[in-house]
C-alpha positions in Angstrom: -2.7 -25.0 20.0 -2.8 -22.6 22.8 0.1 -21.9 25.1 -0.1 -23.9 28.4 1.5 -21.5 30.8 2.3 -22.1 34.4 2.2 -25.9 34.0 5.7 -27.2 33.3 7.1 -29.0 36.3 10.7 -28.3 35.3 10.1 -24.5 35.5 8.3 -24.9 38.9 11.4 -26.8 40.1 13.7 -24.1 38.9 11.6 -21.5 40.7 11.9 -23.4 44.0 15.6 -24.0 43.5 16.1 -20.3 42.8 14.2 -19.2 45.8 16.0 -21.7 48.1 19.4 -20.7 46.7 18.6 -17.0 47.4 17.6 -17.8 51.0 20.5 -20.2 51.7 22.7 -17.5 53.3 20.2 -17.3 56.1 21.1 -20.8 57.3 24.7 -21.4 56.2 28.0 -19.6 56.8 29.1 -17.4 53.9 31.6 -14.9 52.9 30.5 -11.7 51.4 31.2 -13.1 47.9 29.2 -16.3 48.6 26.3 -14.4 50.1 25.9 -12.1 47.1 26.5 -14.9 44.6 23.8 -17.1 46.1 21.3 -14.2 46.4 21.9 -12.9 42.9 22.0 -16.2 41.1 19.0 -17.4 43.1 17.0 -14.4 42.1 18.1 -14.7 38.4 17.1 -18.4 38.4 13.8 -17.6 39.9 13.2 -14.8 37.4 14.1 -17.0 34.5 11.7 -19.7 35.9 8.9 -17.2 36.0 9.7 -16.1 32.5 9.5 -19.8 31.4 6.3 -20.4 33.2 4.6 -17.3 31.7 5.9 -18.0 28.2 6.2 -21.7 27.8 7.1 -21.3 24.1 10.3 -19.5 24.9 13.1 -21.9 24.4 15.6 -19.1 25.1 14.5 -19.0 28.8 15.4 -22.7 29.1 18.9 -22.0 27.7 19.1 -19.1 30.2 18.5 -21.7 33.0 21.3 -23.9 31.6 23.8 -21.0 31.5 22.8 -19.7 35.0 23.1 -23.3 36.3 26.6 -23.6 34.9 27.7 -20.2 36.3 26.2 -21.1 39.7 28.1 -24.4 39.7 31.5 -22.8 39.0 30.9 -19.8 41.2 32.5 -21.3 44.4 35.8 -21.5 42.5 35.5 -18.3 40.7 34.5 -16.3 43.8 36.8 -18.3 46.1 34.2 -19.6 48.6 34.9 -23.3 48.5 35.9 -23.1 52.2 32.3 -22.3 53.1 31.1 -25.8 52.7 27.3 -25.1 52.9 27.5 -22.3 50.4 29.7 -24.2 48.1 27.6 -27.3 48.1 24.4 -25.2 47.6 26.0 -23.7 44.5 27.1 -27.1 43.2 23.8 -28.9 43.8 21.6 -26.1 42.8 23.7 -25.5 39.6 23.4 -29.1 38.6 19.6 -29.2 39.3 19.0 -26.0 37.4 21.0 -27.3 34.4 19.0 -30.5 34.5 15.6 -28.7 34.8 16.5 -26.4 31.8 17.6 -29.3 29.7 14.6 -31.4 30.6 12.2 -28.5 29.7 13.9 -27.8 26.3 11.9 -30.4 24.2 8.6 -29.2 25.6 9.6 -25.5 25.1 10.7 -26.2 21.5 7.5 -28.1 20.8 5.5 -25.2 22.2 7.5 -22.8 20.2 6.9 -24.7 17.0 3.2 -24.9 17.8 3.1 -21.1 18.3 5.0 -20.5 15.1 2.5 -22.5 13.1 -0.3 -20.1 14.3 1.1 -17.1 12.4 
């Protein structure tokens, strides 16, 4: 079984979500905390998605998506930017979508990992 990199739709979805999250401060009102939170988490989600796409047998990268999604979801409360509606909703929606993408990709990543482990 050969690794099928760059094919999992969940990782492509996470990449798009990460890029859009990072670009959101261009179109919504933000505080300094919201701006940096959206940019940093967006870049981290996109980077984790690229990692998952390049190494489809890495289940760890899918868990990273889940953790980043949860952190993105709670960030409006942690960094006190719930008053900036666009930024807050972006965090909440993107966070839920990233968690969903990570959890949806876990079975495939685990299966790929088991297939790679059997080659050794």
